[in-house]
PDB file of the backbone (N, CA, C, O) and the ligand in Angstrom, with CONECT records:
HET     ZN  A 101       1
ATOM      1  N   MET A   1       0.756  -1.206  -0.025  1.00  0.00           N
ATOM      2  CA  MET A   1      -0.086  -0.018   0.094  1.00  0.00           C
ATOM      3  C   MET A   1       0.925   1.043   0.025  1.00  0.00           C
ATOM      4  O   MET A   1       2.093   0.854   0.362  1.00  0.00           O
ATOM      5  N   LYS A   2       0.413   2.300  -0.469  1.00  0.00           N
ATOM      6  CA  LYS A   2       1.053   3.527  -0.746  1.00  0.00           C
ATOM      7  C   LYS A   2       0.412   4.779   0.137  1.00  0.00           C
ATOM      8  O   LYS A   2      -0.803   4.939   0.018  1.00  0.00           O
ATOM      9  N   CYS A   3       1.037   5.551   0.891  1.00  0.00           N
ATOM     10  CA  CYS A   3       0.390   6.527   1.703  1.00  0.00           C
ATOM     11  C   CYS A   3       0.000   7.622   0.661  1.00  0.00           C
ATOM     12  O   CYS A   3       0.822   8.156  -0.084  1.00  0.00           O
ATOM     13  N   SER A   4      -1.344   7.906   0.681  1.00  0.00           N
ATOM     14  CA  SER A   4      -1.807   8.982  -0.282  1.00  0.00           C
ATOM     15  C   SER A   4      -1.435  10.506   0.024  1.00  0.00           C
ATOM     16  O   SER A   4      -1.637  11.452  -0.737  1.00  0.00           O
ATOM     17  N   VAL A   5      -0.892  10.548   1.201  1.00  0.00           N
ATOM     18  CA  VAL A   5      -0.470  11.709   1.908  1.00  0.00           C
ATOM     19  C   VAL A   5       0.759  12.174   1.572  1.00  0.00           C
ATOM     20  O   VAL A   5       0.873  13.290   1.064  1.00  0.00           O
ATOM     21  N   CYS A   6       1.900  11.324   1.831  1.00  0.00           N
ATOM     22  CA  CYS A   6       3.104  11.523   1.791  1.00  0.00           C
ATOM     23  C   CYS A   6       3.907  10.731   0.743  1.00  0.00           C
ATOM     24  O   CYS A   6       5.035  11.079   0.396  1.00  0.00           O
ATOM     25  N   GLY A   7       3.274   9.654   0.256  1.00  0.00           N
ATOM     26  CA  GLY A   7       3.712   8.680  -0.758  1.00  0.00           C
ATOM     27  C   GLY A   7       4.514   7.690  -0.266  1.00  0.00           C
ATOM     28  O   GLY A   7       4.999   6.915  -1.090  1.00  0.00           O
ATOM     29  N   GLN A   8       4.774   7.535   0.942  1.00  0.00           N
ATOM     30  CA  GLN A   8       5.531   6.439   1.550  1.00  0.00           C
ATOM     31  C   GLN A   8       4.779   5.110   1.359  1.00  0.00           C
ATOM     32  O   GLN A   8       3.563   4.999   1.509  1.00  0.00           O
ATOM     33  N   GLU A   9       5.617   4.107   1.012  1.00  0.00           N
ATOM     34  CA  GLU A   9       5.004   2.719   0.763  1.00  0.00           C
ATOM     35  C   GLU A   9       5.076   2.035   2.109  1.00  0.00           C
ATOM     36  O   GLU A   9       6.071   2.074   2.833  1.00  0.00           O
ATOM     37  N   LEU A  10       3.861   1.358   2.414  1.00  0.00           N
ATOM     38  CA  LEU A  10       3.739   0.448   3.599  1.00  0.00           C
ATOM     39  C   LEU A  10       3.565  -0.960   3.224  1.00  0.00           C
ATOM     40  O   LEU A  10       3.043  -1.253   2.148  1.00  0.00           O
ATOM     41  N   GLU A  11       3.999  -1.893   4.101  1.00  0.00           N
ATOM     42  CA  GLU A  11       4.047  -3.250   3.715  1.00  0.00           C
ATOM     43  C   GLU A  11       2.625  -3.835   3.778  1.00  0.00           C
ATOM     44  O   GLU A  11       2.336  -4.698   2.949  1.00  0.00           O
ATOM     45  N   ASN A  12       1.734  -3.456   4.662  1.00  0.00           N
ATOM     46  CA  ASN A  12       0.503  -3.925   4.738  1.00  0.00           C
ATOM     47  C   ASN A  12      -0.536  -2.908   5.223  1.00  0.00           C
ATOM     48  O   ASN A  12      -0.217  -1.749   5.491  1.00  0.00           O
ATOM     49  N   GLU A  13      -1.833  -3.391   5.334  1.00  0.00           N
ATOM     50  CA  GLU A  13      -2.764  -2.329   5.756  1.00  0.00           C
ATOM     51  C   GLU A  13      -2.675  -1.867   7.152  1.00  0.00           C
ATOM     52  O   GLU A  13      -3.060  -0.750   7.497  1.00  0.00           O
ATOM     53  N   ILE A  14      -2.133  -2.794   8.001  1.00  0.00           N
ATOM     54  CA  ILE A  14      -1.904  -2.397   9.383  1.00  0.00           C
ATOM     55  C   ILE A  14      -0.837  -1.357   9.597  1.00  0.00           C
ATOM     56  O   ILE A  14      -0.995  -0.390  10.343  1.00  0.00           O
ATOM     57  N   ARG A  15       0.210  -1.591   8.935  1.00  0.00           N
ATOM     58  CA  ARG A  15       1.222  -0.599   8.782  1.00  0.00           C
ATOM     59  C   ARG A  15       0.766   0.695   8.229  1.00  0.00           C
ATOM     60  O   ARG A  15       1.137   1.745   8.754  1.00  0.00           O
ATOM     61  N   PHE A  16      -0.037   0.682   7.176  1.00  0.00           N
ATOM     62  CA  PHE A  16      -0.684   1.798   6.543  1.00  0.00           C
ATOM     63  C   PHE A  16      -1.539   2.504   7.433  1.00  0.00           C
ATOM     64  O   PHE A  16      -1.520   3.733   7.357  1.00  0.00           O
ATOM     65  N   LEU A  17      -2.273   1.967   8.246  1.00  0.00           N
ATOM     66  CA  LEU A  17      -3.153   2.603   8.942  1.00  0.00           C
ATOM     67  C   LEU A  17      -2.400   3.202  10.275  1.00  0.00           C
ATOM     68  O   LEU A  17      -2.818   4.221  10.825  1.00  0.00           O
ATOM     69  N   ASN A  18      -1.371   2.552  10.693  1.00  0.00           N
ATOM     70  CA  ASN A  18      -0.504   2.998  11.847  1.00  0.00           C
ATOM     71  C   ASN A  18       0.178   4.233  11.335  1.00  0.00           C
ATOM     72  O   ASN A  18       0.251   5.248  12.028  1.00  0.00           O
ATOM     73  N   HIS A  19       0.657   4.157  10.177  1.00  0.00           N
ATOM     74  CA  HIS A  19       1.473   5.352   9.473  1.00  0.00           C
ATOM     75  C   HIS A  19       0.474   6.552   9.372  1.00  0.00           C
ATOM     76  O   HIS A  19       0.840   7.702   9.617  1.00  0.00           O
ATOM     77  N   MET A  20      -0.772   6.243   9.009  1.00  0.00           N
ATOM     78  CA  MET A  20      -1.679   7.371   8.760  1.00  0.00           C
ATOM     79  C   MET A  20      -2.007   7.963  10.141  1.00  0.00           C
ATOM     80  O   MET A  20      -2.244   9.167  10.231  1.00  0.00           O
ATOM     81  N   MET A  21      -2.029   7.166  11.213  1.00  0.00           N
ATOM     82  CA  MET A  21      -2.332   7.766  12.550  1.00  0.00           C
ATOM     83  C   MET A  21      -1.292   8.470  13.087  1.00  0.00           C
ATOM     84  O   MET A  21      -1.419   9.634  13.465  1.00  0.00           O
ATOM     85  N   GLU A  22      -0.153   7.780  13.156  1.00  0.00           N
ATOM     86  CA  GLU A  22       1.140   8.370  13.681  1.00  0.00           C
ATOM     87  C   GLU A  22       1.672   9.549  12.935  1.00  0.00           C
ATOM     88  O   GLU A  22       2.145  10.529  13.511  1.00  0.00           O
ATOM     89  N   LYS A  23       1.591   9.440  11.760  1.00  0.00           N
ATOM     90  CA  LYS A  23       2.277  10.528  10.965  1.00  0.00           C
ATOM     91  C   LYS A  23       1.433  11.536  10.460  1.00  0.00           C
ATOM     92  O   LYS A  23       1.851  12.663  10.196  1.00  0.00           O
ATOM     93  N   HIS A  24       0.296  11.190  10.320  1.00  0.00           N
ATOM     94  CA  HIS A  24      -0.694  12.209   9.747  1.00  0.00           C
ATOM     95  C   HIS A  24      -1.841  12.489  10.661  1.00  0.00           C
ATOM     96  O   HIS A  24      -2.654  13.359  10.350  1.00  0.00           O
ATOM     97  N   GLY A  25      -1.971  11.739  11.884  1.00  0.00           N
ATOM     98  CA  GLY A  25      -2.944  11.912  12.778  1.00  0.00           C
ATOM     99  C   GLY A  25      -4.387  11.474  12.355  1.00  0.00           C
ATOM    100  O   GLY A  25      -5.401  11.915  12.896  1.00  0.00           O
ATOM    101  N   PHE A  26      -4.378  10.656  11.439  1.00  0.00           N
ATOM    102  CA  PHE A  26      -5.682  10.101  11.032  1.00  0.00           C
ATOM    103  C   PHE A  26      -6.347   9.081  12.076  1.00  0.00           C
ATOM    104  O   PHE A  26      -5.708   8.409  12.885  1.00  0.00           O
ATOM    105  N   ARG A  27      -7.638   9.080  11.930  1.00  0.00           N
ATOM    106  CA  ARG A  27      -8.443   8.006  12.990  1.00  0.00           C
ATOM    107  C   ARG A  27      -9.197   7.159  12.192  1.00  0.00           C
ATOM    108  O   ARG A  27     -10.144   7.655  11.580  1.00  0.00           O
ATOM    109  N   ASN A  28      -8.958   5.967  12.080  1.00  0.00           N
ATOM    110  CA  ASN A  28      -9.960   4.977  11.326  1.00  0.00           C
ATOM    111  C   ASN A  28     -10.727   4.179  12.367  1.00  0.00           C
ATOM    112  O   ASN A  28     -10.110   3.380  13.071  1.00  0.00           O
ATOM    113  N   PRO A  29     -12.092   4.355  12.513  1.00  0.00           N
ATOM    114  CA  PRO A  29     -12.821   3.652  13.402  1.00  0.00           C
ATOM    115  C   PRO A  29     -12.926   2.182  13.125  1.00  0.00           C
ATOM    116  O   PRO A  29     -13.386   1.421  13.977  1.00  0.00           O
ATOM    117  N   ASN A  30     -12.497   1.750  11.918  1.00  0.00           N
ATOM    118  CA  ASN A  30     -12.544   0.373  11.536  1.00  0.00           C
ATOM    119  C   ASN A  30     -11.349  -0.402  12.007  1.00  0.00           C
ATOM    120  O   ASN A  30     -11.392  -1.624  11.860  1.00  0.00           O
ATOM    121  N   ILE A  31     -10.348   0.113  12.522  1.00  0.00           N
ATOM    122  CA  ILE A  31      -9.172  -0.526  12.890  1.00  0.00           C
ATOM    123  C   ILE A  31      -9.486  -1.358  14.200  1.00  0.00           C
ATOM    124  O   ILE A  31      -9.060  -2.500  14.373  1.00  0.00           O
ATOM    125  N   GLY A  32     -10.314  -0.636  15.152  1.00  0.00           N
ATOM    126  CA  GLY A  32     -10.595  -1.383  16.373  1.00  0.00           C
ATOM    127  C   GLY A  32      -9.641  -0.817  17.361  1.00  0.00           C
ATOM    128  O   GLY A  32      -8.929  -1.577  18.018  1.00  0.00           O
ATOM    129  N   THR A  33      -9.581   0.526  17.511  1.00  0.00           N
ATOM    130  CA  THR A  33      -8.625   1.146  18.486  1.00  0.00           C
ATOM    131  C   THR A  33      -9.485   2.006  19.442  1.00  0.00           C
ATOM    132  O   THR A  33      -9.512   3.232  19.335  1.00  0.00           O
ATOM    133  N   PRO A  34     -10.224   1.296  20.426  1.00  0.00           N
ATOM    134  CA  PRO A  34     -11.239   1.863  21.261  1.00  0.00           C
ATOM    135  C   PRO A  34     -10.534   2.908  22.212  1.00  0.00           C
ATOM    136  O   PRO A  34      -9.434   2.656  22.704  1.00  0.00           O
ATOM    137  N   ASP A  35     -11.148   3.990  22.433  1.00  0.00           N
ATOM    138  CA  ASP A  35     -10.702   4.828  23.423  1.00  0.00           C
ATOM    139  C   ASP A  35     -10.959   4.483  24.833  1.00  0.00           C
ATOM    140  O   ASP A  35     -12.139   4.546  25.177  1.00  0.00           O
ATOM    141  N   ARG A  36     -10.095   4.131  25.716  1.00  0.00           N
ATOM    142  CA  ARG A  36     -10.381   3.563  26.973  1.00  0.00           C
ATOM    143  C   ARG A  36     -10.932   4.506  27.778  1.00  0.00           C
ATOM    144  O   ARG A  36     -11.638   4.204  28.741  1.00  0.00           O
ATOM    145  N   ASN A  37     -10.622   5.840  27.410  1.00  0.00           N
ATOM    146  CA  ASN A  37     -11.221   6.842  28.409  1.00  0.00           C
ATOM    147  C   ASN A  37     -12.688   7.257  27.967  1.00  0.00           C
ATOM    148  O   ASN A  37     -13.513   7.776  28.719  1.00  0.00           O
ATOM    149  N   SER A  38     -12.881   6.951  26.645  1.00  0.00           N
ATOM    150  CA  SER A  38     -14.362   7.362  26.239  1.00  0.00           C
ATOM    151  C   SER A  38     -15.142   6.103  25.884  1.00  0.00           C
ATOM    152  O   SER A  38     -15.891   6.076  24.907  1.00  0.00           O
ATOM    153  N   ARG A  39     -14.962   5.094  26.666  1.00  0.00           N
ATOM    154  CA  ARG A  39     -15.606   3.856  26.381  1.00  0.00           C
ATOM    155  C   ARG A  39     -16.935   3.648  27.197  1.00  0.00           C
ATOM    156  O   ARG A  39     -16.976   2.909  28.180  1.00  0.00           O
ATOM    157  N   GLY A  40     -17.997   4.336  26.734  1.00  0.00           N
ATOM    158  CA  GLY A  40     -19.179   4.352  27.268  1.00  0.00           C
ATOM    159  C   GLY A  40     -19.492   5.280  28.448  1.00  0.00           C
ATOM    160  O   GLY A  40     -19.870   6.426  28.202  1.00  0.00           O
ATOM    161  N   TYR A  41     -19.351   4.834  29.794  1.00  0.00           N
ATOM    162  CA  TYR A  41     -19.724   5.558  30.895  1.00  0.00           C
ATOM    163  C   TYR A  41     -20.895   5.215  31.431  1.00  0.00           C
ATOM    164  O   TYR A  41     -21.317   5.807  32.424  1.00  0.00           O
TER     165      TYR A  41
HETATM  166 ZN    ZN A 101       2.147   9.450   4.882  1.00  0.00          ZN2+
END
């Protein structure tokens, strides 16, 4: 996969998503990264 923002190539979707989040601050609700702080109440 290739980052559409900076053009960096990622090995797989996981790395791609991590890259997007870490480098570009993206948040993908499909990844399954629940916020422990905002988990219901
Ligand atoms: Zn990027």
